[in-house]
N, C-alpha and C positions, 0 to 999 in steps of 0.2 A: 477638538479643534477650537480656533479663535474665533471664527462664525462660521457656523453649522450652513446656514441656508448656501454660504457662498461657496463650501466646499458642495453640497449638493448639485448646485448647477455645473460647477469644474466636472465633478464624475459622472453627472448625467448629460447634460446638455454638450459637454465637453469630449469626453471618451467614450458613449455611450450606453454607462449604464443605465436600469430601470430602476425605479423604486419600489419595496416592496413596503409592506406596513411595517412602523417601528413600532416605538414601543419608550417607555420610560422604567426607571429603575427607582426606587425611593432611597432615601439619605440610609435609613437604618440597614438596608439588604446592601447599597451599596457598601457600610461601615463595616457591616456583618463577614462582607467579601473579603476587605482587605484594598477595596477599588478607590473608595475617598473618604475622608473626616466627618463621615454624616451630609454629605453634600448629594443632590440628587443629578442622576445621569438623565439627556435625553439620549435616544437614542433613534439613527437613522439607517434602515437597511437596503441597502444596494444590490444589484445582482447584474452578473453580465454574462449572456448567453441563455437558452431553454431548459427547463425539466429541472429536475431533484439534481443532476452530477453541475448545476450552471455555478459557477465562480460568485461567492457573496461578501460583497465589504460590507463593515460595521462601521460608521463614524458616529463620535461620541464627544456630547457636549455636556460637562461639567457644570452646572448653575452658581451663579456665584462666584463664579475665578478668572483670572487675568492670567493665564500662562506662561512663563518666561517663555522666548522663542529661544532655538538653539544654534549653533553653528551647521547651518546646512549647507556649505558654499560647494562641497564634496562629498560624494557618500563616503570617505574616508575620512568627514572632518567632526563626526560626534557618533557615537556608538550611540544603539535604540533604531526605532524606525524613521529612517528618514529618506528612502527607496525601496518604491515599487517596480515591479515590473508588468506590463499589461500586454498580453497579444492581442494586438486588434485585426480583424479583417482587411481593412482598409486604412493604410497610415495618412494616404492625402483629406480624406474623408475625416479623419479622426480630427488631423491639423485646420482645416478648413471649416470645424467647430469650435475649437477651443481659439481658434481665431476672431470669431463670433464675441467670444467674453474675453476679448485681449489677452490673450496666453499667445507666446511665441516662445519658438524651439530654444534650446542652450547650443550654445557654440555655434558647430557647425552643423548642427542636424538640421535633417537628417539626414547617417550616413549608410553607405550603403553596406553589410557586410561582405566578408568575401565568401565566394561560390561556394569555396571548398566547407566551410562553416554552416551558412545557410542559404543556399540559394534561391535567388530575388526578394531575401529579407532586409529591410531599414531597422535601424535602432535611430527611433527620435526621442529626446530627453527634455522633461518641461518641469513647470515647480506646478504644484497645487497651491490653493490661497495660500496655507500653512509653511511654504515653503517646504515642503516633501521634494525632491525629485521624482520624479514618475517616468520610467522607460516606457516607450511605446515600441513595440516589436510587433512587425508587420512587413504585409508589401505596401507597394505604394501603386494604386490604379489611378 
């Protein structure tokens, strides 16, 4: 993440995740695992839902780095993580929360999915603070 705090706000205040206790990983451990060249990691853990089966998302920032951005124009523009689907209970509420953070839907989102595919469901795409496309799938209430 280029701005960990901004990303945490996007996923918590905008999408609806709750933050759990995070942790740090020392540069020695990160290097031994092949994650970094001895740079420490700051980990923030977010959860969507309740209980042990709830979806968890880990956001990572590597100290002392300035990662280059990739081509995130479309989901097929670049390999690697650039696209994440999150099921939401209320697309309208999620979009209202995201609007308070200055986030707008892409293209003509939200788009009603065909009744034969997913009755009552809409698909909405937004970008997170690092430019990744986040697809919100859920009903509009």
